[in-house]
DRENROPA-14190 format. One record per residue (C-alpha): residue number from 1; residue in one letter; x negated, y, z negated. Coordinates in nm, 4 decimals. Layout:
VOMI | pos | code | c1 | c2 | c3
VOMI | NUM | A | X | Y | Z
...
! end
This chain:
VOMI | pos | code | c1 | c2 | c3
VOMI | 1 | M | -6.2137 | 2.3883 | -16.4772
VOMI | 2 | E | -6.0839 | 2.6521 | -16.2578
VOMI | 3 | R | -6.3266 | 2.7937 | -16.0037
VOMI | 4 | P | -6.3376 | 3.1900 | -15.9840
VOMI | 5 | A | -6.3207 | 3.3516 | -15.6440
VOMI | 6 | W | -6.6768 | 3.4635 | -15.6639
VOMI | 7 | A | -6.8210 | 3.1027 | -15.7029
VOMI | 8 | P | -6.9290 | 2.9319 | -15.3762
VOMI | 9 | R | -6.7414 | 2.6005 | -15.3174
VOMI | 10 | S | -7.0781 | 2.4333 | -15.2723
VOMI | 11 | I | -7.1862 | 2.4578 | -15.6310
VOMI | 12 | D | -7.1273 | 2.2160 | -15.9119
VOMI | 13 | I | -6.9642 | 2.4355 | -16.1877
VOMI | 14 | T | -7.0003 | 2.1463 | -16.4348
VOMI | 15 | V | -7.3669 | 2.1689 | -16.4404
VOMI | 16 | P | -7.5411 | 2.4611 | -16.6380
VOMI | 17 | S | -7.7559 | 2.7001 | -16.4261
VOMI | 18 | V | -8.0677 | 2.8864 | -16.5505
VOMI | 19 | S | -7.9699 | 3.2053 | -16.3573
VOMI | 20 | R | -7.6095 | 3.1978 | -16.5007
VOMI | 21 | M | -7.7435 | 3.1392 | -16.8525
VOMI | 22 | Y | -7.9700 | 3.4289 | -16.8131
VOMI | 23 | D | -7.6540 | 3.6383 | -16.7022
VOMI | 24 | Y | -7.4848 | 3.5296 | -17.0212
VOMI | 25 | Y | -7.7721 | 3.6359 | -17.2322
VOMI | 26 | L | -7.7551 | 3.9832 | -17.0817
VOMI | 27 | G | -7.3883 | 4.0065 | -17.1356
VOMI | 28 | G | -7.2890 | 3.9420 | -16.7828
VOMI | 29 | S | -6.9619 | 3.7747 | -16.6614
VOMI | 30 | H | -7.0912 | 3.5543 | -16.3735
VOMI | 31 | N | -7.1239 | 3.2426 | -16.5862
VOMI | 32 | F | -6.9098 | 2.9420 | -16.6849
VOMI | 33 | E | -6.8463 | 2.7813 | -17.0016
VOMI | 34 | V | -7.0977 | 2.5045 | -16.9344
VOMI | 35 | D | -7.3654 | 2.7831 | -16.9123
VOMI | 36 | R | -7.2474 | 2.9556 | -17.2214
VOMI | 37 | E | -7.2523 | 2.6220 | -17.4065
VOMI | 38 | A | -7.6195 | 2.5446 | -17.2981
VOMI | 39 | A | -7.7155 | 2.9025 | -17.3932
VOMI | 40 | R | -7.5536 | 2.8880 | -17.7405
VOMI | 41 | K | -7.7367 | 2.5605 | -17.7978
VOMI | 42 | A | -8.0661 | 2.7181 | -17.7045
VOMI | 43 | M | -7.9767 | 3.0017 | -17.9440
VOMI | 44 | E | -7.9290 | 2.7525 | -18.2232
VOMI | 45 | F | -8.3076 | 2.7146 | -18.2269
VOMI | 46 | M | -8.3941 | 3.0725 | -18.0971
VOMI | 47 | P | -8.1194 | 3.3098 | -18.1947
VOMI | 48 | G | -8.3033 | 3.6079 | -18.0456
VOMI | 49 | L | -8.3028 | 3.4858 | -17.6882
VOMI | 50 | P | -8.0759 | 3.7651 | -17.5738
VOMI | 51 | K | -8.3378 | 4.0105 | -17.7103
VOMI | 52 | V | -8.6074 | 3.8347 | -17.5158
VOMI | 53 | M | -8.4118 | 3.8819 | -17.1977
VOMI | 54 | Q | -8.3344 | 4.2444 | -17.2659
VOMI | 55 | A | -8.7049 | 4.3106 | -17.3230
VOMI | 56 | N | -8.7749 | 4.1281 | -16.9956
VOMI | 57 | R | -8.5347 | 4.3550 | -16.8137
VOMI | 58 | A | -8.6669 | 4.6645 | -16.9743
VOMI | 59 | F | -9.0224 | 4.5830 | -16.8745
VOMI | 60 | M | -8.9145 | 4.5143 | -16.5227
VOMI | 61 | R | -8.7522 | 4.8575 | -16.4882
VOMI | 62 | R | -9.0621 | 5.0367 | -16.6299
VOMI | 63 | A | -9.2829 | 4.8410 | -16.3917
VOMI | 64 | V | -9.0787 | 4.9212 | -16.0834
VOMI | 65 | R | -9.0869 | 5.2926 | -16.1830
VOMI | 66 | F | -9.4661 | 5.2675 | -16.2309
VOMI | 67 | A | -9.5003 | 5.1073 | -15.8718
VOMI | 68 | V | -9.2940 | 5.3804 | -15.7119
VOMI | 69 | A | -9.4989 | 5.6537 | -15.8908
VOMI | 70 | E | -9.8159 | 5.4740 | -15.7576
VOMI | 71 | G | -9.6856 | 5.5001 | -15.4012
VOMI | 72 | V | -9.5550 | 5.1372 | -15.3659
VOMI | 73 | T | -9.2027 | 5.1523 | -15.2424
VOMI | 74 | Q | -9.1576 | 4.7977 | -15.1127
VOMI | 75 | F | -9.0314 | 4.5291 | -15.3499
VOMI | 76 | L | -9.0189 | 4.1456 | -15.3006
VOMI | 77 | D | -8.8365 | 4.0127 | -15.5996
VOMI | 78 | I | -8.8450 | 3.6300 | -15.6021
VOMI | 79 | G | -8.6199 | 3.4549 | -15.8558
VOMI | 80 | S | -8.4164 | 3.7754 | -15.8686
VOMI | 81 | G | -8.0921 | 3.6030 | -16.0290
VOMI | 82 | I | -7.7514 | 3.7581 | -16.0571
VOMI | 83 | P | -7.7558 | 4.1371 | -16.0124
VOMI | 84 | T | -7.6834 | 4.3274 | -16.3160
VOMI | 85 | F | -7.6713 | 4.6984 | -16.4085
VOMI | 86 | G | -8.0234 | 4.8384 | -16.3581
VOMI | 87 | N | -8.1433 | 4.5975 | -16.1155
VOMI | 88 | V | -8.4553 | 4.6499 | -15.9130
VOMI | 89 | H | -8.3045 | 4.8280 | -15.6100
VOMI | 90 | E | -8.1116 | 5.0695 | -15.8380
VOMI | 91 | V | -8.4310 | 5.1681 | -16.0253
VOMI | 92 | A | -8.6495 | 5.1833 | -15.7189
VOMI | 93 | Q | -8.4090 | 5.3740 | -15.5080
VOMI | 94 | A | -8.3226 | 5.6203 | -15.7836
VOMI | 95 | A | -8.7017 | 5.6953 | -15.7998
VOMI | 96 | D | -8.7352 | 5.7073 | -15.4163
VOMI | 97 | P | -8.4166 | 5.6718 | -15.2008
VOMI | 98 | E | -8.6388 | 5.5237 | -14.9194
VOMI | 99 | A | -8.7483 | 5.2266 | -15.1277
VOMI | 100 | R | -8.6856 | 4.8901 | -14.9815
VOMI | 101 | V | -8.5999 | 4.5767 | -15.1847
VOMI | 102 | M | -8.5907 | 4.2211 | -15.0816
VOMI | 103 | Y | -8.4227 | 3.9866 | -15.3273
VOMI | 104 | V | -8.5020 | 3.6098 | -15.3164
VOMI | 105 | D | -8.3238 | 3.3335 | -15.5142
VOMI | 106 | H | -8.2253 | 2.9696 | -15.4522
VOMI | 107 | D | -7.9263 | 2.9764 | -15.6791
VOMI | 108 | P | -7.6093 | 2.9902 | -15.4595
VOMI | 109 | V | -7.4177 | 3.2124 | -15.7137
VOMI | 110 | A | -7.7018 | 3.4612 | -15.7358
VOMI | 111 | V | -7.7160 | 3.4773 | -15.3490
VOMI | 112 | A | -7.3447 | 3.4994 | -15.3079
VOMI | 113 | H | -7.3038 | 3.7875 | -15.5639
VOMI | 114 | S | -7.6035 | 3.9659 | -15.4493
VOMI | 115 | K | -7.4481 | 3.9921 | -15.0862
VOMI | 116 | V | -7.1373 | 4.1500 | -15.2533
VOMI | 117 | V | -7.3248 | 4.3918 | -15.4620
VOMI | 118 | L | -7.5621 | 4.4936 | -15.1767
VOMI | 119 | E | -7.2997 | 4.5341 | -14.9011
VOMI | 120 | G | -7.3538 | 4.8586 | -14.7127
VOMI | 121 | N | -7.7209 | 4.9152 | -14.8596
VOMI | 122 | D | -7.9321 | 4.8748 | -14.5477
VOMI | 123 | R | -8.2663 | 4.9144 | -14.7507
VOMI | 124 | T | -8.1886 | 4.6204 | -14.9700
VOMI | 125 | G | -8.1456 | 4.2484 | -14.8735
VOMI | 126 | I | -8.0956 | 3.8939 | -15.0193
VOMI | 127 | L | -8.2521 | 3.5664 | -14.9007
VOMI | 128 | A | -8.1879 | 3.2185 | -15.0125
VOMI | 129 | A | -8.5160 | 3.0552 | -15.0519
VOMI | 130 | D | -8.7433 | 2.8953 | -15.3047
VOMI | 131 | L | -9.0596 | 3.0280 | -15.4648
VOMI | 132 | R | -9.2203 | 2.6890 | -15.4137
VOMI | 133 | K | -9.2043 | 2.7397 | -15.0389
VOMI | 134 | P | -9.3768 | 3.0636 | -14.9793
VOMI | 135 | Q | -9.3794 | 3.0326 | -14.5973
VOMI | 136 | E | -9.0049 | 3.0099 | -14.5800
VOMI | 137 | I | -8.9941 | 3.3475 | -14.7566
VOMI | 138 | L | -9.2765 | 3.5175 | -14.5731
VOMI | 139 | G | -9.1675 | 3.3845 | -14.2305
VOMI | 140 | S | -8.8022 | 3.4585 | -14.2661
VOMI | 141 | D | -8.6164 | 3.6997 | -14.0450
VOMI | 142 | E | -8.4708 | 3.8837 | -14.3525
VOMI | 143 | V | -8.8150 | 3.9585 | -14.4992
VOMI | 144 | G | -8.9499 | 4.0500 | -14.1557
VOMI | 145 | Q | -8.6716 | 4.2949 | -14.0827
VOMI | 146 | L | -8.6945 | 4.4758 | -14.4272
VOMI | 147 | I | -9.0436 | 4.4584 | -14.5435
VOMI | 148 | D | -9.3575 | 4.5643 | -14.3732
VOMI | 149 | L | -9.6316 | 4.3311 | -14.4953
VOMI | 150 | N | -9.8958 | 4.5617 | -14.3420
VOMI | 151 | R | -9.8075 | 4.8164 | -14.6188
VOMI | 152 | P | -9.8254 | 4.7719 | -14.9956
VOMI | 153 | V | -9.5644 | 4.5601 | -15.1530
VOMI | 154 | A | -9.4798 | 4.4926 | -15.5236
VOMI | 155 | L | -9.4306 | 4.1210 | -15.5667
VOMI | 156 | L | -9.1981 | 4.0577 | -15.8581
VOMI | 157 | L | -9.2125 | 3.7225 | -16.0371
VOMI | 158 | V | -9.0189 | 3.8108 | -16.3426
VOMI | 159 | A | -8.9172 | 3.5146 | -16.5804
VOMI | 160 | I | -8.9476 | 3.2641 | -16.2912
VOMI | 161 | L | -9.2925 | 3.0989 | -16.3083
VOMI | 162 | H | -9.2070 | 2.9265 | -16.6287
VOMI | 163 | F | -8.9578 | 2.7182 | -16.4451
VOMI | 164 | V | -9.2224 | 2.5891 | -16.1963
VOMI | 165 | E | -9.3943 | 2.2764 | -16.3053
VOMI | 166 | E | -9.7638 | 2.2032 | -16.2505
VOMI | 167 | A | -9.6624 | 1.9327 | -15.9945
VOMI | 168 | D | -9.5202 | 2.1981 | -15.7742
VOMI | 169 | D | -9.8395 | 2.4011 | -15.7741
VOMI | 170 | P | -9.7272 | 2.7481 | -15.9004
VOMI | 171 | Y | -10.0736 | 2.8865 | -15.8761
VOMI | 172 | G | -10.0942 | 2.7827 | -15.5225
VOMI | 173 | A | -9.7590 | 2.9588 | -15.4421
VOMI | 174 | V | -9.8529 | 3.2819 | -15.5995
VOMI | 175 | A | -10.1922 | 3.2749 | -15.4194
VOMI | 176 | E | -10.0057 | 3.2186 | -15.0837
VOMI | 177 | L | -9.7729 | 3.4965 | -15.1411
VOMI | 178 | S | -10.0516 | 3.7270 | -15.2610
VOMI | 179 | E | -10.2765 | 3.6575 | -14.9612
VOMI | 180 | A | -9.9977 | 3.7672 | -14.7274
VOMI | 181 | L | -9.9826 | 4.1251 | -14.8907
VOMI | 182 | A | -10.1660 | 4.4293 | -14.7793
VOMI | 183 | P | -10.4279 | 4.5994 | -14.9969
VOMI | 184 | G | -10.2805 | 4.8135 | -15.2702
VOMI | 185 | S | -10.0023 | 4.5626 | -15.3373
VOMI | 186 | M | -9.9029 | 4.4767 | -15.6938
VOMI | 187 | L | -9.8031 | 4.1558 | -15.8855
VOMI | 188 | V | -9.5384 | 4.2238 | -16.1590
VOMI | 189 | L | -9.4878 | 3.9165 | -16.3678
VOMI | 190 | T | -9.3444 | 3.7961 | -16.6970
VOMI | 191 | H | -9.3879 | 3.4445 | -16.8499
VOMI | 192 | A | -9.2551 | 3.2533 | -17.1445
VOMI | 193 | A | -9.5155 | 3.1617 | -17.4059
VOMI | 194 | Y | -9.5184 | 3.0368 | -17.7629
VOMI | 195 | E | -9.7395 | 3.3497 | -17.8316
VOMI | 196 | G | -9.5392 | 3.6112 | -18.0012
VOMI | 197 | I | -9.2265 | 3.3971 | -18.0922
VOMI | 198 | P | -9.1258 | 3.4836 | -18.4572
VOMI | 199 | L | -9.0654 | 3.1193 | -18.5254
VOMI | 200 | P | -9.2873 | 2.7978 | -18.5824
VOMI | 201 | P | -9.3559 | 2.6366 | -18.2481
VOMI | 202 | E | -9.1686 | 2.3162 | -18.3341
VOMI | 203 | R | -8.8667 | 2.5226 | -18.3872
VOMI | 204 | A | -8.8898 | 2.7086 | -18.0609
VOMI | 205 | E | -8.9506 | 2.3689 | -17.9023
VOMI | 206 | G | -8.5844 | 2.2949 | -17.9651
VOMI | 207 | A | -8.4764 | 2.5648 | -17.7218
VOMI | 208 | V | -8.7336 | 2.4272 | -17.4679
VOMI | 209 | D | -8.5708 | 2.0899 | -17.4964
VOMI | 210 | V | -8.2354 | 2.2380 | -17.4025
VOMI | 211 | Y | -8.3771 | 2.3495 | -17.0676
VOMI | 212 | R | -8.5517 | 2.0113 | -17.0256
VOMI | 213 | D | -8.2237 | 1.8263 | -17.0789
VOMI | 214 | M | -8.0796 | 2.0459 | -16.7979
VOMI | 215 | R | -8.3595 | 1.9253 | -16.5662
VOMI | 216 | N | -8.4969 | 2.2772 | -16.5591
VOMI | 217 | P | -8.8085 | 2.2390 | -16.7701
VOMI | 218 | L | -8.9300 | 2.5637 | -16.9317
VOMI | 219 | I | -9.3109 | 2.5540 | -16.9173
VOMI | 220 | M | -9.4695 | 2.7387 | -17.1985
VOMI | 221 | R | -9.8058 | 2.8368 | -17.0747
VOMI | 222 | T | -10.0915 | 2.9933 | -17.2736
VOMI | 223 | R | -10.2229 | 3.3395 | -17.2267
VOMI | 224 | E | -10.5168 | 3.2038 | -17.0314
VOMI | 225 | E | -10.2855 | 3.0106 | -16.8139
VOMI | 226 | I | -10.0724 | 3.3001 | -16.7466
VOMI | 227 | A | -10.3689 | 3.5265 | -16.6667
VOMI | 228 | R | -10.4727 | 3.2858 | -16.4011
VOMI | 229 | F | -10.1755 | 3.4001 | -16.1718
VOMI | 230 | F | -10.3473 | 3.7489 | -16.1585
VOMI | 231 | E | -10.6688 | 3.6118 | -15.9855
VOMI | 232 | G | -10.7547 | 3.8511 | -15.7111
VOMI | 233 | Y | -10.5749 | 4.1482 | -15.8856
VOMI | 234 | D | -10.7148 | 4.4088 | -16.0956
VOMI | 235 | M | -10.5037 | 4.4313 | -16.4154
VOMI | 236 | V | -10.3233 | 4.7681 | -16.4753
VOMI | 237 | E | -10.3662 | 4.8926 | -16.8352
VOMI | 238 | P | -10.2788 | 4.7802 | -17.0916
VOMI | 239 | G | -10.3276 | 4.4321 | -16.9293
VOMI | 240 | L | -10.1399 | 4.1053 | -17.0253
VOMI | 241 | V | -9.9453 | 4.1980 | -17.3264
VOMI | 242 | P | -9.5992 | 4.1336 | -17.5030
VOMI | 243 | M | -9.3390 | 4.2920 | -17.2904
VOMI | 244 | P | -9.2532 | 4.5837 | -17.5259
VOMI | 245 | R | -9.6219 | 4.6873 | -17.5305
VOMI | 246 | W | -9.6496 | 4.7480 | -17.1551
VOMI | 247 | R | -9.6226 | 5.1227 | -17.1059
VOMI | 248 | P | -9.3341 | 5.1486 | -17.3498
VOMI | 249 | D | -9.0787 | 5.4259 | -17.3361
VOMI | 250 | T | -9.0114 | 5.4061 | -17.7098
VOMI | 251 | A | -9.2170 | 5.2958 | -18.0097
VOMI | 252 | P | -9.2759 | 4.9119 | -17.9709
VOMI | 253 | E | -9.2538 | 4.8972 | -18.3544
VOMI | 254 | D | -8.8817 | 4.9826 | -18.3314
VOMI | 255 | E | -8.8196 | 4.6589 | -18.1208
VOMI | 256 | D | -8.6624 | 4.3381 | -18.2392
VOMI | 257 | P | -8.9240 | 4.0764 | -18.3224
VOMI | 258 | Y | -8.8001 | 3.8417 | -18.0600
VOMI | 259 | A | -8.8707 | 4.1074 | -17.8017
VOMI | 260 | F | -9.2455 | 4.0165 | -17.8356
VOMI | 261 | S | -9.1887 | 3.6655 | -17.7155
VOMI | 262 | G | -9.3833 | 3.5899 | -17.3943
VOMI | 263 | L | -9.6183 | 3.7974 | -17.1930
VOMI | 264 | A | -9.5957 | 4.0559 | -16.9144
VOMI | 265 | G | -9.8538 | 4.2276 | -16.6931
VOMI | 266 | V | -9.9138 | 4.4227 | -16.3641
VOMI | 267 | G | -10.1881 | 4.3766 | -16.1306
VOMI | 268 | R | -10.3026 | 4.5582 | -15.8239
VOMI | 269 | T | -10.5220 | 4.4647 | -15.5339
VOMI | 270 | A | -10.8011 | 4.6954 | -15.4213
! end
């Protein structure tokens, strides 16, 4: 398999990547045949996966615009993935040119491509780090130079926590990150769940198995389990809801049924 110029030499391009599969679902070009093959296999069980990802991105953009409107102009996006059109910095800086965005991802392709996209933008950065190690993020020079933790920050954990197993203590990681944020900060979160999927759970389980076979287990938590991530936050209306129902720009009834798979919410500290 020929290695594209944008692919770091350090990555194994014969193994599928969650972030590159996500890029494929969104119609991006920074993915390999191994990623497309895994994504197509998952879509055999859940053909609407691209619609789920599109709804996820649309929610993120609405949440970012909401945060800026509420006076929060610093964003820490962990698990940011491969930059695509309408990414966090584009949305935030369109609303407020002074907005600052720190992307964090542990995927080498996502980090490498982010550096190219963000070159010349001194209000946006990328850090190679892992959500499971909050202090490596909070104590990094990159975050320290760009984000003022003494002022409100919007912490974005969009489509990432369902890839963190219980053994890696996702609740502890979120709590540690949240405790470092100033009053008035926000948590913006989406999470996969069987709730809302227009398929029998046993059918959707086939797609989950594809990720498990990749050694990137997809953890389908319940509404109650997802709500626990918001401990210490006051939920912003309408609360924890299917993605198209969070402050929609258009009638949710017009959305594809698959767009209602999983849950989304925004919380704010006092």
